C-alpha positions as a Markdown table, in Angstrom:
| # | Residue | x | y | z |
|---|---|---|---|---|
| 1 | Met | -35.4 | 54.7 | -35.4 |
| 2 | Glu | -34.2 | 55.5 | -39.0 |
| 3 | Arg | -31.6 | 53.5 | -40.4 |
| 4 | Tyr | -29.4 | 55.1 | -43.3 |
| 5 | Leu | -27.0 | 53.5 | -46.0 |
| 6 | Ile | -25.2 | 56.2 | -47.3 |
| 7 | Thr | -22.7 | 55.8 | -50.5 |
| 8 | Gly | -20.3 | 58.1 | -51.0 |
| 9 | Gly | -20.3 | 59.5 | -47.5 |
| 10 | Ala | -16.5 | 60.1 | -47.6 |
| 11 | Gly | -17.4 | 62.5 | -50.4 |
| 12 | Phe | -18.1 | 66.4 | -50.3 |
| 13 | Ile | -21.7 | 66.0 | -50.2 |
| 14 | Gly | -22.2 | 62.9 | -48.6 |
| 15 | Ser | -20.1 | 63.6 | -45.4 |
| 16 | Asn | -21.9 | 66.9 | -45.2 |
| 17 | Phe | -25.2 | 65.2 | -45.2 |
| 18 | Ile | -23.8 | 62.5 | -42.5 |
| 19 | His | -23.2 | 65.4 | -40.1 |
| 20 | Tyr | -26.6 | 67.0 | -40.6 |
| 21 | Leu | -28.2 | 63.7 | -40.3 |
| 22 | Leu | -26.3 | 63.1 | -37.0 |
| 23 | Lys | -26.8 | 66.5 | -35.6 |
| 24 | Lys | -30.4 | 66.6 | -36.7 |
| 25 | Tyr | -31.7 | 63.2 | -35.5 |
| 26 | Gln | -30.7 | 61.4 | -32.2 |
| 27 | Asn | -32.8 | 58.3 | -33.3 |
| 28 | Cys | -31.0 | 57.4 | -36.2 |
| 29 | Val | -28.2 | 54.9 | -37.7 |
| 30 | Val | -26.0 | 55.5 | -40.4 |
| 31 | Val | -23.7 | 53.1 | -42.6 |
| 32 | Asn | -21.4 | 55.1 | -44.6 |
| 33 | Leu | -20.4 | 52.6 | -47.9 |
| 34 | Asp | -17.4 | 54.1 | -49.5 |
| 35 | Leu | -14.9 | 53.0 | -51.9 |
| 36 | Leu | -12.3 | 55.6 | -50.9 |
| 37 | Thr | -10.9 | 56.4 | -54.0 |
| 38 | Tyr | -9.4 | 60.0 | -54.9 |
| 39 | Ala | -11.9 | 62.2 | -53.7 |
| 40 | Gly | -13.1 | 59.9 | -50.9 |
| 41 | Asn | -11.7 | 61.2 | -47.9 |
| 42 | Leu | -12.3 | 60.4 | -44.3 |
| 43 | Ala | -10.9 | 63.1 | -42.8 |
| 44 | Asn | -14.0 | 64.8 | -44.0 |
| 45 | Leu | -15.7 | 62.6 | -41.0 |
| 46 | Thr | -13.1 | 62.4 | -38.1 |
| 47 | Asp | -15.5 | 64.0 | -35.5 |
| 48 | Ile | -18.1 | 61.7 | -35.6 |
| 49 | Glu | -16.2 | 58.4 | -36.4 |
| 50 | Lys | -16.5 | 57.2 | -32.9 |
| 51 | Asp | -20.0 | 58.2 | -32.7 |
| 52 | Pro | -22.0 | 54.8 | -31.8 |
| 53 | Arg | -24.9 | 55.8 | -34.5 |
| 54 | Tyr | -22.2 | 55.9 | -37.5 |
| 55 | Glu | -20.3 | 52.9 | -39.2 |
| 56 | Phe | -18.1 | 53.1 | -42.0 |
| 57 | Val | -17.6 | 50.5 | -44.5 |
| 58 | Arg | -15.4 | 50.3 | -47.4 |
| 59 | Gly | -16.6 | 48.9 | -50.3 |
| 60 | Asp | -18.0 | 49.2 | -53.8 |
| 61 | Ile | -21.3 | 49.9 | -54.7 |
| 62 | Asn | -20.9 | 47.2 | -57.5 |
| 63 | Asp | -20.4 | 44.7 | -55.1 |
| 64 | Gln | -24.2 | 43.5 | -54.7 |
| 65 | Asp | -23.6 | 40.7 | -52.2 |
| 66 | Leu | -21.6 | 43.2 | -50.1 |
| 67 | Val | -24.8 | 45.8 | -50.4 |
| 68 | Gln | -27.3 | 43.0 | -49.7 |
| 69 | Arg | -25.4 | 42.0 | -46.2 |
| 70 | Ile | -25.3 | 45.7 | -45.3 |
| 71 | Leu | -29.0 | 45.9 | -46.0 |
| 72 | Glu | -29.9 | 43.1 | -43.9 |
| 73 | Lys | -27.4 | 43.5 | -41.3 |
| 74 | Asn | -28.5 | 46.6 | -40.7 |
| 75 | Arg | -32.1 | 46.5 | -41.3 |
| 76 | Ile | -31.5 | 49.5 | -43.4 |
| 77 | Asp | -34.7 | 51.6 | -44.1 |
| 78 | Ile | -33.3 | 54.4 | -46.8 |
| 79 | Ile | -30.7 | 54.3 | -49.5 |
| 80 | Val | -29.3 | 57.9 | -50.5 |
| 81 | Asn | -27.0 | 57.3 | -53.2 |
| 82 | Phe | -24.3 | 60.0 | -53.4 |
| 83 | Ala | -21.6 | 57.8 | -54.8 |
| 84 | Ala | -20.6 | 59.3 | -58.2 |
| 85 | Glu | -17.6 | 60.0 | -60.4 |
| 86 | Ser | -18.2 | 63.6 | -60.7 |
| 87 | His | -15.6 | 65.6 | -62.5 |
| 88 | Val | -16.6 | 66.3 | -65.9 |
| 89 | Asp | -12.9 | 66.8 | -67.1 |
| 90 | Arg | -12.0 | 63.2 | -65.8 |
| 91 | Ser | -14.9 | 61.9 | -67.5 |
| 92 | Ile | -13.6 | 63.2 | -71.1 |
| 93 | Val | -10.1 | 61.9 | -70.5 |
| 94 | Gly | -11.3 | 58.2 | -69.1 |
| 95 | Pro | -15.4 | 57.7 | -69.2 |
| 96 | Asp | -15.2 | 53.8 | -68.6 |
| 97 | Ile | -15.1 | 54.2 | -64.7 |
| 98 | Phe | -17.9 | 57.2 | -64.7 |
| 99 | Phe | -20.4 | 54.3 | -66.5 |
| 100 | Glu | -19.0 | 51.5 | -63.9 |
| 101 | Thr | -19.6 | 53.6 | -60.8 |
| 102 | Asn | -22.4 | 56.0 | -61.5 |
| 103 | Thr | -24.5 | 54.0 | -63.8 |
| 104 | Arg | -23.4 | 50.1 | -63.1 |
| 105 | Gly | -23.2 | 51.1 | -59.6 |
| 106 | Thr | -26.7 | 52.6 | -59.4 |
| 107 | Leu | -28.1 | 49.3 | -61.0 |
| 108 | Ser | -26.2 | 47.2 | -58.7 |
| 109 | Leu | -27.7 | 49.3 | -55.3 |
| 110 | Leu | -31.4 | 48.9 | -57.0 |
| 111 | Lys | -30.9 | 45.3 | -57.2 |
| 112 | Ala | -29.7 | 44.8 | -53.8 |
| 113 | Ala | -32.8 | 47.3 | -52.8 |
| 114 | Lys | -35.8 | 45.4 | -54.7 |
| 115 | Asn | -34.6 | 42.6 | -52.3 |
| 116 | Thr | -35.3 | 44.2 | -49.1 |
| 117 | Lys | -38.2 | 46.0 | -47.6 |
| 118 | Leu | -36.5 | 49.3 | -48.5 |
| 119 | Arg | -38.6 | 52.4 | -47.3 |
| 120 | Lys | -37.0 | 54.9 | -49.7 |
| 121 | Phe | -34.2 | 55.0 | -52.5 |
| 122 | Leu | -33.0 | 58.7 | -53.1 |
| 123 | Gln | -30.8 | 59.1 | -56.1 |
| 124 | Ile | -28.5 | 62.0 | -56.1 |
| 125 | Ser | -28.3 | 63.3 | -59.5 |
| 126 | Thr | -27.0 | 66.5 | -61.0 |
| 127 | Asp | -28.7 | 69.7 | -63.3 |
| 128 | Glu | -26.0 | 68.8 | -65.9 |
| 129 | Val | -28.3 | 65.8 | -67.3 |
| 130 | Tyr | -30.4 | 68.4 | -68.7 |
| 131 | Gly | -27.8 | 69.7 | -70.9 |
| 132 | Ser | -26.9 | 73.4 | -71.8 |
| 133 | Leu | -29.5 | 76.4 | -71.7 |
| 134 | Gly | -29.3 | 79.7 | -73.5 |
| 135 | Thr | -29.5 | 83.1 | -71.9 |
| 136 | Asn | -32.9 | 82.6 | -70.7 |
| 137 | Gly | -35.4 | 80.1 | -69.2 |
| 138 | Tyr | -34.9 | 77.4 | -66.6 |
| 139 | Phe | -35.0 | 73.9 | -66.6 |
| 140 | Thr | -38.2 | 72.0 | -64.9 |
| 141 | Glu | -38.4 | 68.3 | -63.9 |
| 142 | Gln | -40.0 | 67.9 | -67.3 |
| 143 | Ser | -37.3 | 69.0 | -69.3 |
| 144 | Pro | -35.7 | 66.6 | -71.5 |
| 145 | Leu | -32.6 | 65.0 | -70.8 |
| 146 | Leu | -29.5 | 66.0 | -73.3 |
| 147 | Pro | -26.4 | 65.4 | -71.2 |
| 148 | Ser | -23.3 | 67.1 | -73.0 |
| 149 | Ser | -20.6 | 64.7 | -71.5 |
| 150 | Pro | -19.7 | 61.6 | -70.4 |
| 151 | Tyr | -20.2 | 62.3 | -66.5 |
| 152 | Ser | -23.7 | 63.8 | -67.3 |
| 153 | Ala | -24.5 | 60.8 | -69.6 |
| 154 | Ser | -24.0 | 58.2 | -66.9 |
| 155 | Lys | -26.1 | 60.4 | -64.7 |
| 156 | Ala | -28.7 | 60.4 | -67.1 |
| 157 | Ala | -28.7 | 56.9 | -67.2 |
| 158 | Ala | -28.8 | 55.8 | -63.4 |
| 159 | Asp | -31.7 | 58.5 | -63.2 |
| 160 | Met | -33.3 | 56.2 | -65.7 |
| 161 | Phe | -33.1 | 52.7 | -64.2 |
| 162 | Val | -34.0 | 54.4 | -60.9 |
| 163 | His | -37.2 | 55.5 | -62.7 |
| 164 | Gly | -37.6 | 52.3 | -64.2 |
| 165 | Tyr | -37.5 | 50.4 | -60.8 |
| 166 | Tyr | -40.1 | 52.6 | -59.3 |
| 167 | Arg | -42.4 | 52.2 | -62.4 |
| 168 | Thr | -41.8 | 48.3 | -62.7 |
| 169 | Tyr | -41.4 | 47.5 | -59.1 |
| 170 | Gly | -42.9 | 49.9 | -57.0 |
| 171 | Leu | -39.8 | 51.0 | -55.4 |
| 172 | Asp | -40.2 | 54.2 | -53.4 |
| 173 | Thr | -37.7 | 56.1 | -55.2 |
| 174 | Asn | -36.8 | 59.9 | -55.5 |
| 175 | Ile | -34.3 | 61.5 | -58.0 |
| 176 | Thr | -33.1 | 65.0 | -56.7 |
| 177 | Arg | -31.3 | 67.2 | -59.1 |
| 178 | Ser | -29.1 | 70.3 | -57.7 |
| 179 | Ser | -27.2 | 73.2 | -59.2 |
| 180 | Asn | -23.5 | 73.7 | -58.3 |
| 181 | Asn | -23.2 | 72.8 | -54.4 |
| 182 | Tyr | -20.2 | 74.6 | -52.6 |
| 183 | Gly | -19.0 | 74.8 | -49.0 |
| 184 | Pro | -16.8 | 72.5 | -46.3 |
| 185 | Tyr | -15.1 | 69.3 | -47.3 |
| 186 | Gln | -15.0 | 70.1 | -51.2 |
| 187 | Phe | -12.3 | 68.2 | -53.1 |
| 188 | Pro | -9.9 | 71.2 | -54.2 |
| 189 | Glu | -10.4 | 70.2 | -58.0 |
| 190 | Lys | -13.7 | 72.1 | -58.2 |
| 191 | Leu | -13.8 | 75.9 | -59.2 |
| 192 | Ile | -14.2 | 77.3 | -55.8 |
| 193 | Pro | -12.1 | 75.5 | -53.5 |
| 194 | Leu | -9.1 | 75.3 | -56.4 |
| 195 | Met | -9.3 | 79.2 | -57.2 |
| 196 | Val | -9.4 | 79.7 | -53.2 |
| 197 | Thr | -6.5 | 77.3 | -52.4 |
| 198 | Asn | -4.6 | 78.5 | -55.5 |
| 199 | Ala | -5.0 | 81.8 | -54.6 |
| 200 | Leu | -3.8 | 81.0 | -51.1 |
| 201 | Gln | -0.8 | 79.3 | -52.6 |
| 202 | Gly | -0.2 | 82.2 | -54.8 |
| 203 | Lys | -0.8 | 79.9 | -58.0 |
| 204 | Lys | -2.3 | 80.3 | -61.3 |
| 205 | Leu | -6.3 | 80.8 | -61.4 |
| 206 | Pro | -7.3 | 78.6 | -64.5 |
| 207 | Ile | -10.4 | 79.8 | -66.1 |
| 208 | Tyr | -11.9 | 78.1 | -69.0 |
| 209 | Gly | -12.5 | 79.6 | -72.1 |
| 210 | Thr | -13.7 | 83.3 | -72.0 |
| 211 | Gly | -14.8 | 82.5 | -68.3 |
| 212 | Gln | -18.4 | 83.7 | -69.3 |
| 213 | Asn | -20.1 | 80.3 | -68.7 |
| 214 | Ile | -22.6 | 81.0 | -65.9 |
| 215 | Arg | -23.8 | 78.2 | -62.9 |
| 216 | Asp | -26.1 | 78.6 | -60.3 |
| 217 | Trp | -24.7 | 78.0 | -56.9 |
| 218 | Leu | -26.2 | 76.2 | -53.8 |
| 219 | Tyr | -24.7 | 76.1 | -50.3 |
| 220 | Val | -24.2 | 72.7 | -49.5 |
| 221 | Lys | -26.3 | 72.9 | -46.2 |
| 222 | Asp | -29.0 | 74.3 | -48.1 |
| 223 | Asn | -29.0 | 71.3 | -50.5 |
| 224 | Cys | -28.9 | 69.0 | -47.3 |
| 225 | Arg | -32.2 | 70.3 | -46.0 |
| 226 | Ala | -33.6 | 69.5 | -49.3 |
| 227 | Leu | -32.7 | 65.9 | -49.1 |
| 228 | Asp | -33.8 | 65.3 | -45.5 |
| 229 | Leu | -37.4 | 67.1 | -47.0 |
| 230 | Val | -37.4 | 64.6 | -50.0 |
| 231 | Ile | -36.7 | 61.4 | -48.1 |
| 232 | His | -39.3 | 62.2 | -45.3 |
| 233 | Gln | -41.7 | 64.1 | -47.5 |
| 234 | Gly | -41.5 | 63.4 | -51.2 |
| 235 | Lys | -44.0 | 61.9 | -53.2 |
| 236 | Lys | -43.2 | 58.3 | -54.6 |
| 237 | Gly | -41.6 | 58.3 | -58.2 |
| 238 | Glu | -41.1 | 62.2 | -58.2 |
| 239 | Ile | -38.2 | 64.3 | -59.1 |
| 240 | Tyr | -37.2 | 67.7 | -57.5 |
| 241 | Asn | -35.0 | 70.1 | -58.6 |
| 242 | Ile | -32.7 | 72.1 | -56.2 |
| 243 | Gly | -31.5 | 75.4 | -57.3 |
| 244 | Gly | -29.6 | 78.1 | -55.4 |
| 245 | Asn | -31.6 | 81.2 | -57.4 |
| 246 | Ser | -27.8 | 82.5 | -57.5 |
| 247 | Glu | -26.3 | 82.9 | -61.1 |
| 248 | His | -22.6 | 83.7 | -61.4 |
| 249 | Thr | -20.5 | 83.5 | -64.5 |
| 250 | Asn | -16.8 | 81.8 | -63.3 |
| 251 | Asn | -15.6 | 85.2 | -64.1 |
| 252 | Glu | -17.4 | 87.0 | -61.3 |
| 253 | Ile | -16.8 | 83.9 | -59.2 |
| 254 | Val | -13.1 | 84.1 | -59.4 |
| 255 | His | -13.1 | 88.0 | -59.0 |
| 256 | Leu | -15.2 | 87.6 | -55.9 |
| 257 | Ile | -12.6 | 85.1 | -54.4 |
| 258 | Ile | -9.5 | 87.4 | -55.3 |
| 259 | Asp | -11.5 | 90.2 | -53.9 |
| 260 | Lys | -12.2 | 88.6 | -50.4 |
| 261 | Leu | -8.6 | 87.2 | -50.2 |
| 262 | Gly | -6.7 | 90.3 | -51.3 |
| 263 | Ala | -5.1 | 88.2 | -54.2 |
| 264 | Asn | -3.7 | 89.6 | -57.4 |
| 265 | Glu | -5.7 | 89.6 | -60.9 |
| 266 | Glu | -2.5 | 89.0 | -62.6 |
| 267 | Gln | -2.6 | 85.3 | -61.2 |
| 268 | Ile | -6.0 | 84.5 | -63.7 |
| 269 | Glu | -4.9 | 82.5 | -66.7 |
| 270 | Tyr | -7.5 | 81.9 | -69.5 |
| 271 | Val | -7.0 | 78.5 | -70.8 |
| 272 | Thr | -8.2 | 76.3 | -73.5 |
| 273 | Asp | -11.9 | 75.6 | -73.3 |
| 274 | Arg | -13.3 | 72.3 | -71.9 |
| 275 | Leu | -14.8 | 70.1 | -74.9 |
| 276 | Gly | -18.6 | 70.1 | -74.9 |
| 277 | His | -18.4 | 72.7 | -72.3 |
| 278 | Asp | -22.0 | 73.8 | -71.4 |
| 279 | Gln | -23.3 | 77.6 | -71.3 |
| 280 | Arg | -25.4 | 78.0 | -68.3 |
| 281 | Tyr | -27.2 | 76.0 | -65.9 |
| 282 | Ala | -30.3 | 77.1 | -64.0 |
| 283 | Leu | -33.1 | 75.2 | -62.0 |
| 284 | Asp | -36.6 | 76.1 | -61.5 |
| 285 | Ser | -37.2 | 74.9 | -57.7 |
| 286 | Ser | -40.8 | 75.9 | -57.8 |
| 287 | Lys | -41.9 | 72.3 | -57.4 |
| 288 | Ile | -39.7 | 71.4 | -54.4 |
| 289 | Ala | -40.8 | 74.9 | -52.6 |
| 290 | Ala | -44.8 | 74.2 | -53.7 |
| 291 | Glu | -44.8 | 70.5 | -52.5 |
| 292 | Leu | -42.2 | 70.5 | -49.5 |
| 293 | Gly | -41.9 | 74.3 | -48.6 |
| 294 | Trp | -38.2 | 74.2 | -49.3 |
| 295 | Gly | -36.2 | 77.2 | -50.3 |
| 296 | Pro | -32.4 | 78.2 | -50.2 |
| 297 | Gln | -31.7 | 80.2 | -46.6 |
| 298 | Ile | -28.0 | 80.9 | -47.2 |
| 299 | Ser | -27.4 | 83.7 | -49.5 |
| 300 | Phe | -24.0 | 83.2 | -51.9 |
| 301 | Glu | -22.6 | 86.2 | -50.3 |
| 302 | Gln | -22.9 | 84.3 | -46.7 |
| 303 | Gly | -22.0 | 80.8 | -48.4 |
| 304 | Leu | -18.9 | 82.0 | -50.0 |
| 305 | Lys | -17.8 | 84.3 | -46.8 |
| 306 | Arg | -18.4 | 80.7 | -45.1 |
| 307 | Thr | -16.4 | 78.5 | -47.3 |
| 308 | Ile | -13.7 | 81.0 | -47.8 |
| 309 | Glu | -13.1 | 80.8 | -43.8 |
| 310 | Trp | -13.4 | 77.3 | -43.6 |
| 311 | Tyr | -10.5 | 76.6 | -46.0 |
| 312 | Leu | -8.3 | 79.2 | -44.7 |
| 313 | Lys | -8.9 | 77.3 | -41.0 |
| 314 | Asn | -8.3 | 74.1 | -42.4 |
| 315 | Gln | -5.4 | 73.8 | -44.7 |
| 316 | Leu | -4.0 | 70.8 | -43.1 |
| 317 | Trp | -7.1 | 69.3 | -44.7 |
| 318 | Trp | -6.7 | 70.4 | -47.9 |
| 319 | Glu | -2.8 | 70.6 | -48.6 |
| 320 | Pro | -2.0 | 67.2 | -48.8 |
| 321 | Leu | -4.9 | 66.5 | -51.2 |
| 322 | Lys | -3.1 | 69.4 | -53.4 |
| 323 | Lys | 0.0 | 67.6 | -53.4 |
């Protein structure tokens, strides 16, 4: 039996990963530690809240004593750290909470993990730690970290602590850096759910600058498969990029959503660009492909269709969040 501590498990990717684990592995235990800040939502997990293999604990990853008690009481084997403040705009306005949660919080988890017989510590990072790309090329795991925002800086610092605990204390760690995830349960401040829900409500569709910023898109369930492989087959201390091989400008994304929903292009509104806005992200995923046999299985066309259908069917989930 594998015993997981999932931090930030009431968030978007964390809740999808909990669903993934409980569906795939009958013989596992999942403890979800989440502070339930604005983006943490237990409604993401209502269908499994009574599963005897699942337990929710409301708490802060900076509470090292609480983390230590959870690890010892539940004999945790694996920590997967999703807990993070992740919205770049919010980090520009108020960077302090990003340092407290993303950097100091990761250190708190590492300190607790060092005191237990942990089998694996998986840090969920982001492609944004690498900074911005030009029109060509891809980030590899050896690319320098050149974060452009307080958010990505706090995540880069956390990654360095994770690697430091591997090198100094021998903690079995891995770091994954994925491209933009999308799919069910994503908080409607991010691009795809914001545009889908605004379009459905007849609201404006705000696009930064000229809309030519490029992102690589990864369906969340493909990311969950990758994380599972890294936990069970990843080499100690290694970093793995997880890319979707699906680059699109923000303009292209918004027009695809408009077409699929039959919305009005007049709803598009170009707004003042974000400070320090990175032009392009793209990941080289050849390492995880070669070592672990992973590759995305869900095309962007399929994934976007599934995502839009989910938001159409789950208006009662997202309407309160928009308010």
